[in-house]
N, C-alpha and C positions, 0 to 999 in steps of 0.2 A: 362557300362550302359549309354544309351542315355539320354541326358539332355532334350530332347523334349518329352519323352514319357509320357502320362497322369497317368500311373499307378505309377509313381515314388513317389509322395507324400505318398502313402499308404505303401511303402516299408521304406521310410524315416521316417515315424511315428514311426515305430518299432525300428529304428535306434535312434531316438529322445529319446524315452522312456529309451533306454539302456544308452545312453550317459548323459542325464539330470539326470538320477536317480543315477548313480554312479560317478558323476563328483565331487560330494561334500563328504567329510568324514561323517560317520554315525553320530559323534557328532553335526555336523553342521545341519544335517537334523533334529535334535531334536529341534532347535531353531524356535520359532514361525515365526519370520520374514522370515527365509529362506524358511520354509514350506509354508507360504502364496505366496511368489515369484515363488516358483515351481508350485503351483496350478494356479496361473495366467499365467505363461508361457504355461502351458500345455492347458488352454483354448484358448490363443491366438494362439497357434500352430494348435489346432483344427479348429478353424475359419479360419485361412491362408489355410489349407488343404481343407476345403469346397470351399473356394474362387478359389483355384488352379484348383480343379476338375470341378468347374462352368466355367473355363478359364477367371476367373476375375483376370488377372495376377497383375494388379495394386494393388488391395486390398490384394491379397495374399502376395505380396512382403512386404507391409507395416506390415501386420500381423506377417509374419515370422521375421521381424527386431524387432518388438516389443517382441516377445517371447525370441528372442536372448538378447535383453536389460535387461529383467527381470531375465532370467537364461541362462547366456552365454553357448552355446554348439556348437559344430561343425555341428550337424544336423540342428539346426535352421538357422545357418549362410549358410550353403550349400543350403538349400531350399530358403532363401532370394535371394541368388545370382542367382538360377536357375529361380525363379519367375521374377526377374529383367530382366534377360536375354530373357525369354518368352514375356515380355511386351516391348522388344526392347529398354530397358534402358541401353544401352551398356556401358556408363560411370560408372554408378552405379554397374552394374554387374561385371566389370572389377575391381572396387575398392574393392568390397567383394571378389572377387577371389584372389586378391592380399593379403587381410587380412587373407583368409584360408591358404595361402601358409606360411605366416610369422608367425601366431599365432598358427597354429597346424602342425608344420613341422613333427612331429612324427606320425601324423594320416595320413596313406597312402590314405585312401579315400578322405579326405578333401583336400590334396595337389594334388591329381590327378584331382579332379574336379576343384579346383581353377586354376590350370595350364591350363587346357583345355579351361576355360573361357578366360584366359590371352591371350592364343595362338590365339584365334578368334577375340579378340577386341583391344589387346594393340596397334598394329601397326596402327590402324585407330584413335587413341586417342592421347591426350597430358598427359604425366605422371608428376605430380608435386610432389616434395619431399620436405617438410618443415622441417627445423631445428630450434628448439628454446627450451629454457630450462624454464619449469614451466609456460608454456602458453597454451591457449585453441585456437583452429584453426577454423575459420569460413570461409565459402565460399558463397559469395554473401549474408551474413547476416544469413546463416543458420549455426548451430554448427555442426561440424564434429567429428567423433570418430577416424579419421584416420590422421596420419601424411603424408602419401602417398596416392594418390588418382589420378583418371583419370578425364580429361575433353574433352568436344568436342572441336575439333580443330577449329582455325580461328574465335574464339568467345572469347571476352574479358571478363575475370572474375576477381572479387576482392577477395583476399585472405587477411584474417585479422588474426593476432595473438595478444591476449588479454593477459596481465600480470595484476599483483596486483596494478602496478604503472601507468598503461596506456595501450595503444594498438598502434599498427602499422599495415600498410597495403601495399600491392603492388597489381598492375594490372598485370594480367598474360594472355598472348595470345600466342599461338603456332601452329605449323603445325602436322600433323598426324605423329605419331612415335617420336616426339620430346620429351625430358626430361628436365623439367624446375627444377632448385634447388633454393629454397628460403631459406634465414637465417634471422632470426629476433633476435635482443637483447632487453631486457626489457628497456623502458625508464627510466632514473633517477627519483626518487621521487621528488615531488614538494617541494620547500623551505618551512620552517615552516611559517604557516600563509597564504600561497598561495593555491589556488584551483589547481587542476591538469590540468585544461583546457581540450582541446580536444585531438586529437591523437597526439602522440608525433612525428611523421614523417613529418607531413606538417606544424607545428607551427600554425595551424588554431586556436587552443585553446588559445595560447599567444595573437594572434591578436584580437581574439574576447574579450579576457579580457582587452587589451589596449583600445579597442573602447569604453568600458563601462566608462560612468562618473557617479560619485556619486550624488545623490540628495543632494543639498546644505542644505536642511532642515534636513538632517539626520546626519550632521556633528556634532551637539551638543550632540548626543546620546540620546536625549529625543524623545520619539516616537509619542507623541500626539500634534496635532495642537491647537492653542489658543482657537479654537471655543469650545473644549471640557471644558475648564475651564469656559467659558462664560455660557455654559449650566449649569455646575454645580452651578454656582453663581445664575443663574435665578431660579433653583430647590430650592436652599437654601432660597433665597428671597421669594418664594411663599410659603414655609413651615413656614417661619418666620411670614408671614402675617396670615397664617391659625392658627398659635400658639397664637398669639395675639387676634384673633377673638374668639377662644375656650376660652382663659383666660377671656376675657370680659363677655362671655356667663356665664361662671362658676361664676364669681363675681355677676352677675345680679341674677343668681338662688339662691346664698347665702342669698341676700336680701329678696328675695321672700319666701325662706323657713323660715328665722328669724322672718318674719311678721306672717306667719301661725303658727309658733310654739308659738309665743307671745300670739296669739288669743287664741289657745288651752289651754295655760297655765292659761290664765285669765278666762276660762270658769268655772262658779261656779259649774255645774253638769257634771263632767267628763263622765259619762255614759249616757247622754242624746244624743239624735239623732244629735243635732246640733254639740255638742262636739265631737262625733265620726267622723263627716264628717270633722270637722277641723284637727282631727288627722290623718285621712286618707289622706287629702290633704298634710298636712306636711310631712307624711312618703313618699308619692309620690315625693314630691319635694327632700326629703333626697336621695331616690334611683336615682332620675334622676341626682341629683347633684354628686353622687358617681361616675356615668358613665362618666359624663362630666369631672369629675376631673381626672380620668383614661386616657380619651382622651387627656387632657391637658398635662398630663405628657409624654405620648407617642409622642405627637407633638413636645414638647420642646426637648426630648431625640433626635428624628429624626432630628430635625433642628441643633442641636449640632454636630450629627454625619455627616450630610451633609455639614455643615461649615468646620469641620476638613478634611473631604475627599477633598473638593474642595481646601483648602488651600495646601493640600498635593500634589495634582495634578498640582496645579500652581507652586509650588515651585520645585518639583522634576521631574515631568513627562512631563511638557509643554515646547515645543520648541518655545521660543518667537522670533527667530531669522529672522522670515520672512515667506513669502509664503501665498498664498491665501487659508486660511483655508476652505472657501466655496467649493473648488474643491476637499477636501479630505473627508468632512463629510457631509452626507445629513441627518443626525438624527436630529429630533426635538422632545423634550419632552414637553408634555403640562399637568401641573398638574391639578388634579381634587380635588378642595377644599370641593366640595359637598359630596363626598364619599371617605373619606381617606382610602388608600389602606394598612393601617397597623392596625392590631388587636393584642393588647398584654393582657396578663393575669395579669397585675398589679393589686394590691388591696391596697386600703388605706381608710382613713377616710374623711368624709366631715364635 
């Protein structure tokens, strides 16, 4: 069967349905996750087929590879290789052709098409075989699914092997038909308490770590500059002034209420209009005094909390060792004594 015939995808669609449908056991098909993957793979395969028939081989190749990632099958992989071949992506087509021959050695169709692609492209490319244990392989920053792949000749590429303990890389360049073998070993884990640094092969991570110097203001282990303590002290002082002002106002209101209460008590006719007005004024003074007393209580509690917090910050969190605090903090707090921002539900007697 020719790789160039446009009717190919229609025939391979039938092949895909058979291979995808029967590649998993019946019990696995019952699982929701597997079922969704198969449906998504089928949709991707349909889109790839439409793109292939429209001669949009770049899109077709990507969609066929997507279908193969969602539900691996020789049909999807075959079509991906053919689409890359039609798009003149020789290196990628040969890489997928090699995967066909190694992954599906018992599938005569897959191995035949894979070998045909290799026969037409391999001699014009550079083959790279990567050997590493427990690693993922990247080519020029893109993740690969193959340990053996093909590259364009006379072009420098960067092959990276990533491990749990770090990564290593090599620059690769070769002539057409050449085979490059790369072997990577995992870098040793960093010592306890040290960062892994950069890539293990060039020592750039260690050099970068050695070039860093710690901020001397951080050596005390206390994260806050002195200006934070001064701000806290200023807020505490402002609240103290406010508490004193409110307390004086409460005391003044007590004297005013006492005067009105005595006048009402001395009134001979409690039911007269004059006496009733005195009673109303005394009650108003009482109600106002109760509110002011509540505010006074809240203000003094807030002042105590602010003082305690400022003391704790000064003792345990402030780095007094030096440094220009103005460079670190640009925050300024301006208290508003006319409209206190704390409303409490305390209740008491006047």
